LOPAPA-438582 format. One record per residue: residue in three letters; x, y, z of N, C-alpha, C in turn. Coordinates in Angstrom, 2 decimals. Example, Ala and Ser with C-alpha at 12.3 -4.5 7.8 and 13.67 -1.06 7.14 Angstrom:
<recs>
rec aa ALA, n.xx 13.19, n.yy -5.69, n.zz 7.80, ca.xx 12.30, ca.yy -4.50, ca.zz 7.80, c.xx 13.20, c.yy -3.30, c.zz 7.80
rec aa SER, n.xx 12.85, n.yy -2.25, n.zz 7.08, ca.xx 13.67, ca.yy -1.06, ca.zz 7.14, c.xx 12.90, c.yy 0.03, c.zz 7.87
</recs>
This chain:
<recs>
rec aa MET, n.xx -1.04, n.yy 32.00, n.zz -41.36, ca.xx -2.14, ca.yy 31.09, ca.zz -41.56, c.xx -3.28, c.yy 31.48, c.zz -40.62
rec aa ASP, n.xx -4.44, n.yy 31.68, n.zz -41.14, ca.xx -5.62, ca.yy 31.97, ca.zz -40.33, c.xx -6.25, c.yy 30.66, c.zz -39.91
rec aa GLY, n.xx -6.82, n.yy 30.66, n.zz -38.74, ca.xx -7.49, ca.yy 29.45, ca.zz -38.27, c.xx -7.68, c.yy 29.48, c.zz -36.78
rec aa TYR, n.xx -8.06, n.yy 28.37, n.zz -36.27, ca.xx -8.35, ca.yy 28.23, ca.zz -34.86, c.xx -7.38, c.yy 27.23, c.zz -34.24
rec aa ILE, n.xx -7.07, n.yy 27.47, n.zz -33.00, ca.xx -6.30, ca.yy 26.50, ca.zz -32.24, c.xx -7.28, c.yy 25.80, c.zz -31.31
rec aa ILE, n.xx -7.34, n.yy 24.51, n.zz -31.40, ca.xx -8.25, ca.yy 23.73, ca.zz -30.57, c.xx -7.41, c.yy 22.89, c.zz -29.61
rec aa THR, n.xx -7.67, n.yy 23.05, n.zz -28.34, ca.xx -6.97, ca.yy 22.26, ca.zz -27.33, c.xx -7.95, c.yy 21.29, c.zz -26.73
rec aa VAL, n.xx -7.63, n.yy 20.03, n.zz -26.79, ca.xx -8.46, ca.yy 19.00, ca.zz -26.19, c.xx -7.80, c.yy 18.61, c.zz -24.88
rec aa MET, n.xx -8.49, n.yy 18.83, n.zz -23.79, ca.xx -7.92, ca.yy 18.52, ca.zz -22.49, c.xx -8.23, c.yy 17.08, c.zz -22.13
rec aa ARG, n.xx -7.19, n.yy 16.33, n.zz -21.90, ca.xx -7.35, ca.yy 14.95, ca.zz -21.46, c.xx -6.87, c.yy 14.85, c.zz -20.03
rec aa PHE, n.xx -7.57, n.yy 14.09, n.zz -19.25, ca.xx -7.21, ca.yy 13.91, ca.zz -17.85, c.xx -6.45, c.yy 12.60, c.zz -17.69
rec aa GLU, n.xx -5.48, n.yy 12.62, n.zz -16.82, ca.xx -4.69, ca.yy 11.44, ca.zz -16.50, c.xx -5.37, c.yy 10.76, c.zz -15.32
rec aa VAL, n.xx -5.66, n.yy 9.47, n.zz -15.44, ca.xx -6.34, ca.yy 8.73, ca.zz -14.38, c.xx -5.38, c.yy 7.72, c.zz -13.79
rec aa HIS, n.xx -5.16, n.yy 7.81, n.zz -12.48, ca.xx -4.33, ca.yy 6.85, ca.zz -11.76, c.xx -5.25, c.yy 5.96, c.zz -10.93
rec aa ILE, n.xx -4.87, n.yy 4.72, n.zz -10.79, ca.xx -5.63, ca.yy 3.78, ca.zz -9.97, c.xx -4.74, c.yy 3.38, c.zz -8.81
rec aa LYS, n.xx -5.23, n.yy 3.54, n.zz -7.59, ca.xx -4.46, ca.yy 3.14, ca.zz -6.41, c.xx -4.09, c.yy 1.66, c.zz -6.51
rec aa LYS, n.xx -2.93, n.yy 1.30, n.zz -5.95, ca.xx -2.46, ca.yy -0.09, ca.zz -5.99, c.xx -3.48, c.yy -1.05, c.zz -5.38
rec aa LYS, n.xx -4.09, n.yy -0.65, n.zz -4.29, ca.xx -5.07, ca.yy -1.51, ca.zz -3.63, c.xx -6.26, c.yy -1.79, c.zz -4.55
rec aa VAL, n.xx -6.69, n.yy -0.78, n.zz -5.30, ca.xx -7.79, ca.yy -0.97, ca.zz -6.26, c.xx -7.33, c.yy -1.91, c.zz -7.38
rec aa ALA, n.xx -6.13, n.yy -1.69, n.zz -7.91, ca.xx -5.61, ca.yy -2.51, ca.zz -9.00, c.xx -5.51, c.yy -3.98, c.zz -8.58
rec aa ARG, n.xx -5.07, n.yy -4.23, n.zz -7.35, ca.xx -4.95, ca.yy -5.61, ca.zz -6.86, c.xx -6.32, c.yy -6.28, c.zz -6.75
rec aa GLY, n.xx -7.37, n.yy -5.50, n.zz -6.48, ca.xx -8.70, ca.yy -6.07, ca.zz -6.32, c.xx -9.50, c.yy -6.21, c.zz -7.60
rec aa LEU, n.xx -8.96, n.yy -5.75, n.zz -8.73, ca.xx -9.72, ca.yy -5.81, ca.zz -9.99, c.xx -10.12, c.yy -7.23, c.zz -10.37
rec aa ALA, n.xx -9.23, n.yy -8.18, n.zz -10.17, ca.xx -9.52, ca.yy -9.57, ca.zz -10.55, c.xx -10.67, c.yy -10.16, c.zz -9.76
rec aa LYS, n.xx -10.93, n.yy -9.64, n.zz -8.57, ca.xx -12.01, ca.yy -10.16, ca.zz -7.73, c.xx -13.38, c.yy -9.58, c.zz -8.12
rec aa LEU, n.xx -13.38, n.yy -8.50, n.zz -8.90, ca.xx -14.64, ca.yy -7.88, ca.zz -9.30, c.xx -15.32, c.yy -8.71, c.zz -10.37
rec aa PRO, n.xx -16.65, n.yy -8.74, n.zz -10.39, ca.xx -17.35, ca.yy -9.41, ca.zz -11.49, c.xx -16.96, c.yy -8.76, c.zz -12.83
rec aa VAL, n.xx -16.94, n.yy -9.56, n.zz -13.89, ca.xx -16.52, ca.yy -9.08, ca.zz -15.20, c.xx -17.32, c.yy -7.85, c.zz -15.63
rec aa GLY, n.xx -18.63, n.yy -7.87, n.zz -15.43, ca.xx -19.47, ca.yy -6.74, ca.zz -15.82, c.xx -19.11, c.yy -5.46, c.zz -15.09
rec aa VAL, n.xx -18.74, n.yy -5.58, n.zz -13.83, ca.xx -18.35, ca.yy -4.41, ca.zz -13.03, c.xx -17.01, c.yy -3.88, c.zz -13.53
rec aa ARG, n.xx -16.08, n.yy -4.78, n.zz -13.86, ca.xx -14.79, ca.yy -4.35, ca.zz -14.41, c.xx -14.98, c.yy -3.58, c.zz -15.71
rec aa LYS, n.xx -15.88, n.yy -4.08, n.zz -16.58, ca.xx -16.15, ca.yy -3.40, ca.zz -17.85, c.xx -16.71, c.yy -2.00, c.zz -17.60
rec aa LEU, n.xx -17.63, n.yy -1.90, n.zz -16.64, ca.xx -18.19, ca.yy -0.59, ca.zz -16.30, c.xx -17.12, c.yy 0.35, c.zz -15.74
rec aa LEU, n.xx -16.23, n.yy -0.19, n.zz -14.91, ca.xx -15.15, ca.yy 0.63, ca.zz -14.37, c.xx -14.28, c.yy 1.17, c.zz -15.50
rec aa PHE, n.xx -13.93, n.yy 0.33, n.zz -16.47, ca.xx -13.09, ca.yy 0.80, ca.zz -17.58, c.xx -13.82, c.yy 1.84, c.zz -18.43
rec aa LEU, n.xx -15.14, n.yy 1.71, n.zz -18.57, ca.xx -15.91, ca.yy 2.75, ca.zz -19.26, c.xx -15.89, c.yy 4.06, c.zz -18.47
rec aa LEU, n.xx -16.02, n.yy 3.96, n.zz -17.14, ca.xx -15.94, ca.yy 5.15, ca.zz -16.30, c.xx -14.57, c.yy 5.80, c.zz -16.42
rec aa ILE, n.xx -13.51, n.yy 5.01, n.zz -16.40, ca.xx -12.16, ca.yy 5.56, ca.zz -16.52, c.xx -12.00, c.yy 6.28, c.zz -17.86
rec aa ALA, n.xx -12.54, n.yy 5.71, n.zz -18.93, ca.xx -12.47, ca.yy 6.38, ca.zz -20.24, c.xx -13.20, c.yy 7.72, c.zz -20.19
rec aa ASP, n.xx -14.36, n.yy 7.75, n.zz -19.53, ca.xx -15.11, ca.yy 9.01, ca.zz -19.39, c.xx -14.34, c.yy 10.01, c.zz -18.53
rec aa LEU, n.xx -13.70, n.yy 9.54, n.zz -17.46, ca.xx -12.89, ca.yy 10.43, ca.zz -16.62, c.xx -11.73, c.yy 11.01, c.zz -17.42
rec aa GLN, n.xx -11.11, n.yy 10.19, n.zz -18.26, ca.xx -9.99, ca.yy 10.66, ca.zz -19.08, c.xx -10.43, c.yy 11.74, c.zz -20.06
rec aa SER, n.xx -11.58, n.yy 11.56, n.zz -20.65, ca.xx -12.00, ca.yy 12.50, ca.zz -21.69, c.xx -12.75, c.yy 13.71, c.zz -21.14
rec aa ASP, n.xx -13.55, n.yy 13.53, n.zz -20.08, ca.xx -14.43, ca.yy 14.60, ca.zz -19.62, c.xx -14.07, c.yy 15.18, c.zz -18.26
rec aa GLY, n.xx -13.19, n.yy 14.53, n.zz -17.52, ca.xx -12.81, ca.yy 15.04, ca.zz -16.22, c.xx -13.61, c.yy 14.44, c.zz -15.08
rec aa PRO, n.xx -13.44, n.yy 14.98, n.zz -13.88, ca.xx -13.98, ca.yy 14.35, ca.zz -12.68, c.xx -15.50, c.yy 14.44, c.zz -12.52
rec aa VAL, n.xx -16.15, n.yy 15.39, n.zz -13.13, ca.xx -17.60, ca.yy 15.53, ca.zz -12.97, c.xx -18.30, c.yy 14.66, c.zz -14.00
rec aa GLN, n.xx -18.98, n.yy 13.62, n.zz -13.53, ca.xx -19.59, ca.yy 12.61, ca.zz -14.39, c.xx -21.09, c.yy 12.52, c.zz -14.17
rec aa GLY, n.xx -21.80, n.yy 13.57, n.zz -14.52, ca.xx -23.24, ca.yy 13.64, ca.zz -14.29, c.xx -24.07, c.yy 12.60, c.zz -15.01
rec aa ASN, n.xx -23.53, n.yy 11.94, n.zz -16.03, ca.xx -24.29, ca.yy 10.92, ca.zz -16.76, c.xx -24.25, c.yy 9.56, c.zz -16.09
rec aa TRP, n.xx -23.42, n.yy 9.41, n.zz -15.07, ca.xx -23.32, ca.yy 8.13, ca.zz -14.38, c.xx -24.33, c.yy 8.07, c.zz -13.24
rec aa SER, n.xx -24.84, n.yy 6.87, n.zz -12.98, ca.xx -25.86, ca.yy 6.65, ca.zz -11.96, c.xx -25.39, c.yy 7.09, c.zz -10.57
rec aa ASN, n.xx -26.23, n.yy 7.86, n.zz -9.91, ca.xx -25.99, ca.yy 8.33, ca.zz -8.55, c.xx -24.66, c.yy 9.06, c.zz -8.40
rec aa PHE, n.xx -24.20, n.yy 9.73, n.zz -9.45, ca.xx -22.99, ca.yy 10.53, ca.zz -9.34, c.xx -23.21, c.yy 11.64, c.zz -8.32
rec aa SER, n.xx -22.22, n.yy 11.87, n.zz -7.48, ca.xx -22.30, ca.yy 13.02, ca.zz -6.59, c.xx -20.91, c.yy 13.42, c.zz -6.12
rec aa SER, n.xx -20.81, n.yy 14.67, n.zz -5.74, ca.xx -19.59, ca.yy 15.18, ca.zz -5.14, c.xx -19.63, c.yy 14.82, c.zz -3.66
rec aa LEU, n.xx -18.49, n.yy 14.38, n.zz -3.14, ca.xx -18.39, ca.yy 14.06, ca.zz -1.72, c.xx -17.70, c.yy 15.20, c.zz -0.97
rec aa GLY, n.xx -17.44, n.yy 16.30, n.zz -1.67, ca.xx -16.79, ca.yy 17.46, ca.zz -1.08, c.xx -15.28, c.yy 17.41, c.zz -1.21
rec aa LYS, n.xx -14.66, n.yy 18.57, n.zz -1.26, ca.xx -13.19, ca.yy 18.72, ca.zz -1.31, c.xx -12.53, c.yy 17.89, c.zz -2.40
rec aa GLY, n.xx -13.08, n.yy 17.95, n.zz -3.61, ca.xx -12.47, ca.yy 17.26, ca.zz -4.74, c.xx -12.67, c.yy 15.77, c.zz -4.77
rec aa ARG, n.xx -13.62, n.yy 15.25, n.zz -4.00, ca.xx -13.90, ca.yy 13.81, ca.zz -3.97, c.xx -15.25, c.yy 13.56, c.zz -4.62
rec aa TYR, n.xx -15.35, n.yy 12.47, n.zz -5.40, ca.xx -16.56, ca.yy 12.15, ca.zz -6.14, c.xx -16.83, c.yy 10.65, c.zz -6.06
rec aa HIS, n.xx -18.07, n.yy 10.28, n.zz -6.39, ca.xx -18.39, ca.yy 8.86, ca.zz -6.49, c.xx -19.56, c.yy 8.67, c.zz -7.44
rec aa CYS, n.xx -19.72, n.yy 7.44, n.zz -7.93, ca.xx -20.90, ca.yy 7.06, ca.zz -8.70, c.xx -21.10, c.yy 5.56, c.zz -8.55
rec aa HIS, n.xx -22.29, n.yy 5.12, n.zz -8.90, ca.xx -22.60, ca.yy 3.69, ca.zz -8.86, c.xx -22.24, c.yy 3.08, c.zz -10.20
rec aa LEU, n.xx -21.54, n.yy 1.96, n.zz -10.17, ca.xx -21.27, ca.yy 1.21, ca.zz -11.39, c.xx -22.46, c.yy 0.33, c.zz -11.71
rec aa ASN, n.xx -23.09, n.yy -0.19, n.zz -10.69, ca.xx -24.37, ca.yy -0.90, ca.zz -10.80, c.xx -25.03, c.yy -0.78, c.zz -9.42
rec aa TYR, n.xx -26.05, n.yy -1.56, n.zz -9.14, ca.xx -26.75, ca.yy -1.41, ca.zz -7.86, c.xx -25.82, c.yy -1.66, c.zz -6.67
rec aa ARG, n.xx -24.94, n.yy -2.62, n.zz -6.78, ca.xx -24.12, ca.yy -3.02, ca.zz -5.64, c.xx -22.75, c.yy -2.36, c.zz -5.56
rec aa TYR, n.xx -22.15, n.yy -2.01, n.zz -6.69, ca.xx -20.77, ca.yy -1.53, ca.zz -6.71, c.xx -20.67, c.yy -0.03, c.zz -7.02
rec aa VAL, n.xx -19.69, n.yy 0.61, n.zz -6.37, ca.xx -19.44, ca.yy 2.03, ca.zz -6.57, c.xx -17.95, c.yy 2.25, c.zz -6.86
rec aa ALA, n.xx -17.66, n.yy 3.42, n.zz -7.41, ca.xx -16.28, ca.yy 3.85, ca.zz -7.60, c.xx -16.14, c.yy 5.23, c.zz -6.99
rec aa CYS, n.xx -15.00, n.yy 5.50, n.zz -6.37, ca.xx -14.72, ca.yy 6.80, ca.zz -5.76, c.xx -13.41, c.yy 7.32, c.zz -6.32
rec aa TRP, n.xx -13.33, n.yy 8.63, n.zz -6.56, ca.xx -12.09, ca.yy 9.21, ca.zz -7.09, c.xx -11.91, c.yy 10.63, c.zz -6.57
rec aa THR, n.xx -10.69, n.yy 11.13, n.zz -6.73, ca.xx -10.37, ca.yy 12.49, ca.zz -6.30, c.xx -9.76, c.yy 13.26, c.zz -7.47
rec aa CYS, n.xx -9.92, n.yy 14.56, n.zz -7.41, ca.xx -9.28, ca.yy 15.47, ca.zz -8.35, c.xx -9.09, c.yy 16.78, c.zz -7.59
rec aa ARG, n.xx -7.86, n.yy 17.09, n.zz -7.25, ca.xx -7.59, ca.yy 18.26, ca.zz -6.43, c.xx -7.35, c.yy 19.50, c.zz -7.27
rec aa ASN, n.xx -8.00, n.yy 20.58, n.zz -6.89, ca.xx -7.79, ca.yy 21.90, ca.zz -7.51, c.xx -7.83, c.yy 21.88, c.zz -9.03
rec aa LYS, n.xx -8.75, n.yy 21.11, n.zz -9.58, ca.xx -8.94, ca.yy 21.03, ca.zz -11.03, c.xx -7.68, c.yy 20.62, c.zz -11.79
rec aa GLU, n.xx -6.86, n.yy 19.77, n.zz -11.15, ca.xx -5.67, ca.yy 19.24, ca.zz -11.82, c.xx -6.10, c.yy 18.29, c.zz -12.93
rec aa VAL, n.xx -5.17, n.yy 17.91, n.zz -13.77, ca.xx -5.48, ca.yy 16.94, ca.zz -14.81, c.xx -5.26, c.yy 15.51, c.zz -14.34
rec aa VAL, n.xx -4.89, n.yy 15.32, n.zz -13.08, ca.xx -4.68, ca.yy 13.98, ca.zz -12.53, c.xx -5.88, c.yy 13.61, c.zz -11.66
rec aa ILE, n.xx -6.49, n.yy 12.49, n.zz -11.99, ca.xx -7.62, ca.yy 11.96, ca.zz -11.23, c.xx -7.16, c.yy 10.64, c.zz -10.65
rec aa GLU, n.xx -7.47, n.yy 10.40, n.zz -9.38, ca.xx -7.04, ca.yy 9.16, ca.zz -8.73, c.xx -8.26, c.yy 8.37, c.zz -8.27
rec aa VAL, n.xx -8.40, n.yy 7.16, n.zz -8.80, ca.xx -9.47, ca.yy 6.26, ca.zz -8.36, c.xx -8.96, c.yy 5.56, c.zz -7.10
rec aa TYR, n.xx -9.62, n.yy 5.82, n.zz -5.96, ca.xx -9.11, ca.yy 5.27, ca.zz -4.71, c.xx -10.00, c.yy 4.18, c.zz -4.12
rec aa TYR, n.xx -11.15, n.yy 3.91, n.zz -4.70, ca.xx -11.99, ca.yy 2.83, ca.zz -4.19, c.xx -12.90, c.yy 2.32, c.zz -5.29
rec aa VAL, n.xx -12.99, n.yy 1.01, n.zz -5.40, ca.xx -13.98, ca.yy 0.34, ca.zz -6.24, c.xx -14.42, c.yy -0.87, c.zz -5.44
rec aa GLY, n.xx -15.68, n.yy -0.95, n.zz -5.14, ca.xx -16.17, ca.yy -2.08, ca.zz -4.35, c.xx -17.64, c.yy -1.92, c.zz -4.02
rec aa THR, n.xx -18.08, n.yy -2.66, n.zz -3.03, ca.xx -19.49, ca.yy -2.64, ca.zz -2.68, c.xx -19.87, c.yy -1.35, c.zz -1.98
rec aa ARG, n.xx -21.15, n.yy -1.02, n.zz -2.11, ca.xx -21.66, ca.yy 0.20, ca.zz -1.47, c.xx -21.51, c.yy 0.14, c.zz 0.03
rec aa GLU, n.xx -21.69, n.yy -1.04, n.zz 0.59, ca.xx -21.65, ca.yy -1.20, ca.zz 2.05, c.xx -20.29, c.yy -0.85, c.zz 2.65
rec aa LYS, n.xx -19.23, n.yy -1.05, n.zz 1.90, ca.xx -17.88, ca.yy -0.80, ca.zz 2.41, c.xx -17.27, c.yy 0.50, c.zz 1.88
rec aa ALA, n.xx -18.04, n.yy 1.28, n.zz 1.15, ca.xx -17.52, ca.yy 2.51, ca.zz 0.54, c.xx -17.07, c.yy 3.49, c.zz 1.61
rec aa PRO, n.xx -15.95, n.yy 4.17, n.zz 1.38, ca.xx -15.38, ca.yy 5.07, ca.zz 2.39, c.xx -15.97, c.yy 6.48, c.zz 2.35
rec aa TYR, n.xx -17.29, n.yy 6.59, n.zz 2.45, ca.xx -17.90, ca.yy 7.91, ca.zz 2.53, c.xx -19.00, c.yy 7.94, c.zz 3.53
</recs>
């Protein structure tokens, strides 16, 4: 059979337990934005240039703004398919 083989790479996104426990405290709009970001991370990987204030923090660490006040931070080591969201919260308390 002639044809093409198409491989769609999907990324696995893990959320740290501390982040998961804090989801209920986030405003509903911020939670919705986080879930949209996670969907984008799953489909496109760790580099999210379409998100507001996206930037690399060095050594496989990234962040972007979910809105003016809230940010999300994640890691992806050595271009693995596993991405770990390790912080979601206010800009003032962000670990960078």
